[in-house]
C-alpha positions in Angstrom: 21.6 8.4 -25.9 23.5 9.7 -22.8 22.0 11.4 -19.8 23.5 14.7 -21.1 21.9 14.2 -24.4 18.4 13.6 -22.8 18.9 16.7 -20.7 19.6 18.6 -23.9 16.4 17.3 -25.5 14.4 18.3 -22.5 15.9 21.8 -22.5 15.2 22.2 -26.2 11.6 21.2 -25.7 11.3 23.7 -22.8 12.6 26.4 -25.1 10.2 25.4 -27.9 7.3 26.1 -25.5 8.4 29.7 -25.3 8.5 30.1 -29.1 5.5 32.1 -30.3 5.9 31.7 -34.0 5.9 27.9 -34.1 5.3 27.9 -37.9 8.9 29.3 -38.3 10.5 26.3 -36.5 8.4 23.4 -38.0 11.4 21.4 -39.2 13.6 21.5 -36.1 10.6 21.0 -33.9 9.6 17.9 -35.9 13.2 16.5 -35.6 13.2 17.2 -31.9 9.9 15.4 -31.4 11.0 12.4 -33.3 14.3 12.2 -31.4 12.4 12.4 -28.1 9.9 9.7 -29.1 12.9 7.5 -30.1 14.3 7.9 -26.6 11.0 7.0 -25.0 10.5 4.0 -27.2 14.0 2.7 -26.8 14.0 3.0 -23.0 14.7 -0.2 -21.1 15.5 -1.3 -17.5 19.2 -1.1 -18.4 19.1 2.6 -19.1 21.2 4.6 -16.7 18.5 6.9 -15.5 14.7 6.7 -16.0 13.9 9.9 -17.9 10.8 8.4 -19.5 8.3 10.3 -17.4 10.1 13.7 -18.1 10.3 13.0 -21.8 6.6 11.9 -22.2 5.4 14.9 -20.1 7.5 17.2 -22.2 6.1 15.8 -25.4 2.6 16.3 -24.1 3.3 19.8 -23.0 4.8 20.9 -26.3 2.7 18.8 -28.8 -0.3 17.7 -26.7 -2.8 19.6 -28.9 -2.0 17.4 -31.9 -4.0 14.2 -32.6 -0.7 12.5 -33.5 0.4 12.8 -29.9 -2.8 11.3 -28.6 -2.5 8.4 -31.0 1.2 7.9 -30.1 0.4 7.7 -26.3 -2.4 5.2 -27.1 0.0 3.1 -29.2 2.8 2.9 -26.7 0.4 2.1 -23.8 -0.7 -0.9 -25.8 2.6 -2.0 -27.3 4.2 -5.1 -25.9 7.7 -3.9 -26.6 7.2 -0.8 -24.5 8.7 -0.9 -21.1 6.7 -1.2 -17.9 7.4 2.4 -17.0 6.7 3.7 -20.5 3.2 2.1 -20.6 2.2 3.3 -17.2 3.3 6.9 -17.9 1.5 6.9 -21.2 -1.7 5.9 -19.6 -1.3 8.5 -16.9 -0.6 11.3 -19.5 -3.7 10.2 -21.5 -5.8 10.6 -18.4 -4.3 13.9 -17.3 -4.1 15.6 -20.6 -7.4 14.6 -22.2 -9.7 14.4 -19.1 -12.6 16.0 -21.0 -12.2 14.0 -24.2 -14.7 11.1 -24.5 -12.3 9.3 -26.7 -9.7 9.2 -23.9 -12.3 7.9 -21.4 -13.3 5.1 -23.8 -9.6 4.2 -24.4 -9.0 4.0 -20.6 -12.0 1.9 -20.1 -10.9 -0.5 -22.8 -7.3 -0.6 -21.4 -8.7 -1.3 -17.9 -10.7 -4.3 -19.1 -8.8 -5.7 -22.0 -5.1 -4.7 -22.0 -2.7 -7.7 -22.1 -0.4 -5.9 -19.7 -1.2 -6.1 -15.9 0.5 -2.7 -15.3 -1.7 -1.0 -17.9 -5.0 -2.5 -16.6 -4.0 -1.5 -13.0 -3.0 2.1 -14.0 -6.0 2.6 -16.2 -8.3 1.6 -13.4 -6.5 4.0 -11.0 -6.8 6.9 -13.4 -10.5 6.1 -14.1 -11.3 6.1 -10.4 -9.4 9.3 -9.9 -10.8 11.3 -12.8 -14.2 9.7 -13.6 -15.4 8.3 -10.3 -19.0 9.3 -10.9 -19.2 7.4 -14.2 -21.3 4.3 -13.9 -19.3 2.4 -16.4 -16.2 3.1 -14.3 -17.9 1.8 -11.2 -18.9 -1.4 -13.0 -15.4 -1.8 -14.3 -14.0 -1.5 -10.8 -16.6 -4.0 -9.5 -15.8 -6.4 -12.3 -12.0 -6.2 -11.8 -12.3 -6.6 -8.0 -14.1 -9.9 -8.4 -12.8 -11.3 -11.7 -9.5 -9.7 -12.5 -7.0 -12.2 -13.8 -4.2 -10.6 -11.8 -4.1 -10.4 -8.1 -2.4 -7.0 -8.4 -5.3 -5.7 -10.6 -7.9 -7.0 -8.1 -6.1 -5.4 -5.2 -6.0 -2.1 -7.1 -9.7 -2.3 -7.9 -10.6 -3.1 -4.3 -8.6 -0.2 -3.0 -10.2 2.2 -5.5 -13.7 1.0 -4.6 -12.9 1.5 -0.9 -11.7 5.1 -1.6 -14.3 6.3 -4.0 -17.5 4.4 -3.1 -17.7 4.5 0.6 -21.1 3.8 2.2 -22.4 2.2 -1.0 -23.9 -1.1 0.2 -23.6 -2.9 -3.1 -19.9 -2.1 -3.1 -19.7 -3.3 0.5 -21.2 -6.7 -0.4 -18.6 -7.1 -3.2 -15.8 -6.2 -0.9 -17.0 -8.8 1.7 -17.0 -11.4 -1.0 -13.4 -10.4 -1.9 -12.4 -10.5 1.7 -13.8 -14.0 2.1 -13.2 -15.7 -1.2 -10.1 -14.2 -2.9 -7.2 -16.7 -2.9 -4.6 -13.9 -2.8 -3.9 -12.9 0.8 -3.1 -9.3 0.0 -6.4 -8.9 -1.9 -8.4 -10.2 1.2 -6.4 -7.8 3.4 -7.1 -4.9 1.1 -10.8 -5.7 1.2 -10.8 -5.9 5.0 -9.0 -2.6 5.3 -11.4 -0.9 2.8 -14.5 -2.2 4.7 -13.1 -1.1 8.1 -12.3 2.5 6.9 -15.2 3.0 4.5 -18.1 1.4 6.3 -17.2 1.9 10.0 -20.6 3.3 10.8 -22.5 0.2 9.6 -24.0 -1.7 12.5 -22.5 -5.0 11.6 -19.0 -3.9 10.4 -17.3 -4.2 13.8 -18.6 -7.7 14.4 -17.6 -8.7 10.9 -14.0 -7.3 11.3 -13.7 -9.2 14.6 -14.6 -12.4 12.9 -11.9 -11.8 10.3 -9.4 -11.1 13.2 -10.1 -14.5 14.6 -11.1 -16.6 11.7 -9.1 -16.0 8.5 -6.7 -18.7 7.7 -3.9 -16.2 6.9 -2.0 -14.5 9.7 -1.6 -11.5 7.3 -5.4 -11.0 7.1 -5.9 -11.5 10.8 -3.2 -9.0 11.6 -4.8 -6.4 9.3 -8.2 -7.0 10.9 -7.1 -6.3 14.4 -4.9 -3.4 13.3 -8.1 -1.9 11.8 -9.9 -2.6 15.1 -7.3 -0.6 16.9 -7.3 2.2 14.3 -11.1 2.6 13.8 -12.7 1.4 17.0 -10.2 2.3 19.8 -13.0 4.3 21.4 -15.3 1.3 21.6 -15.6 -0.6 24.8 -13.9 -4.0 24.9 -11.9 -3.4 21.7 -8.7 -3.8 23.6 -10.0 -7.1 25.0 -10.4 -8.4 21.5 -6.8 -7.4 20.7 -5.6 -9.0 24.0 -7.2 -12.2 22.8 -5.2 -12.0 19.6 -2.0 -11.4 21.5 -2.7 -14.4 23.8 -4.3 -17.0 21.6 -3.3 -16.5 17.9 -1.1 -19.4 16.6 1.2 -17.0 14.7 4.0 -15.3 16.6 3.7 -12.5 14.0 0.1 -11.8 14.9 0.8 -11.9 18.6 3.8 -9.5 18.3 1.7 -7.1 16.3 -1.2 -7.3 18.7 1.2 -6.4 21.6 2.5 -3.4 19.6 -1.0 -2.2 18.8 -2.1 -2.3 22.5 1.0 -0.4 23.5 0.4 2.2 20.9 -3.4 2.6 21.3 -3.8 2.1 25.0 -0.6 3.6 26.4 -2.4 5.3 29.2 -4.1 2.2 30.5 -2.2 1.3 33.6 -4.3 -1.9 34.0 -2.4 -3.4 31.1 0.8 -3.7 33.2 -0.3 -7.2 34.4 -1.0 -8.1 30.8 2.5 -7.1 29.6 3.9 -9.1 32.6 2.0 -12.1 31.6 3.0 -11.9 28.0 6.6 -11.5 28.9 6.6 -14.7 30.9 4.1 -16.9 29.1 4.1 -16.3 25.4 5.0 -19.6 23.8 7.4 -18.2 21.2 10.4 -20.5 20.2 13.0 -19.0 17.9 13.7 -20.7 14.6 15.4 -17.8 12.7 17.4 -14.9 13.8 15.1 -12.3 12.1 12.0 -13.3 14.0 10.4 -10.9 16.6 9.9 -12.5 20.0 6.5 -11.4 21.5 7.9 -11.8 25.0 10.7 -9.3 24.2 8.2 -6.9 22.6 6.1 -7.0 25.8 9.1 -6.6 28.0 10.2 -3.6 25.9 6.8 -2.0 26.5 7.3 -2.4 30.2 10.8 -0.9 30.1 9.6 2.1 28.0 6.3 2.8 29.8 7.1 1.7 33.4 10.8 2.3 33.9 10.3 3.2 37.5 7.9 0.4 38.4 9.4 -1.7 41.2 8.7 -5.0 39.3 10.5 -3.8 36.1 14.0 -4.6 37.3 12.8 -7.8 38.8 11.3 -9.0 35.5 14.5 -8.0 33.6 16.6 -10.0 36.0 14.4 -13.0 35.6 14.4 -12.9 31.8 18.1 -12.2 31.6 18.7 -15.5 33.5 15.8 -17.7 32.6 14.4 -17.0 29.2 14.9 -19.8 26.6 15.6 -17.2 23.9 19.3 -16.1 23.8 18.5 -12.8 22.0 16.0 -11.9 24.7 18.5 -12.8 27.5 21.1 -10.6 25.9 18.7 -7.7 25.5 17.4 -8.0 29.1 21.0 -8.0 30.3 21.8 -4.8 28.4 18.7 -3.1 29.8 19.7 -4.1 33.3 23.2 -2.6 32.8 21.7 0.6 31.4 19.4 1.0 34.4 22.3 0.3 36.7 24.4 3.0 35.0 21.6 5.4 35.2 21.2 5.1 39.0 25.0 5.4 39.8 
């Protein structure tokens, strides 16, 4: 069916909502419903425009009171031939339209635990956490999926929902720590670190634990997330900036060192004592370029100096030195352009 045809179906469904005597339009309404369902069920990634969400929402709005609509949503959420988008939207509409129905809750619990589709398990968990966060079964499902979900995406989603809905729960904290330390998926460990930092900031040992992640995780992604959370959640704590300086100076990954420099510039912009640190990083970071897309930590540190200390007497001196002597051609070119810009500004 064409886009125009789908628009016509949606318009007809909107008009049907306004009809008071529905018993007088039973046949055309039934034909309209079947045509809309056919459009939903035949949707594929090759369709010109994704109207699935609008079609399903319109069906629920016009026929949501019928048990047939409930059963249809349940069926297409489970069906292998349904598209990724169709399954997700069906689960979302079940959760939204039948939030007080125990049958809907049981279906969502079942989908979160047993669906063969990763997207359905993930969406069902998200909807359960959103609408039934006080339900103990929901909490147990989230705990189970965070630890034992077959899919990394599902574990990540469960970790994120636990972090949002169960903050300060010590049992959840212990589960998240296990996820942060043992999950083989880097993004799952990162999500757990982020959840712990934001949900359990006041715990006496959380700061020490996050610092250990910032220095000890084997993945640069997790280390970066850890010190970013240090900067976000503990910028008011004495010596936090020193920990991030250590990351900027000693981490083996240029990505981590670059990000640490950026966090210091963003979180401690008013700290004039950092000028010597930027100077040191501009001269001494060991970065050697392998690919054009890489960020040079020396250049990032020099950018901080140019932006925050444009009138410092040593800024021009440092630009001249890097324009002539840095081993990275991209940095030499950038420093030369900055010198020319400063020269033009003073003329």
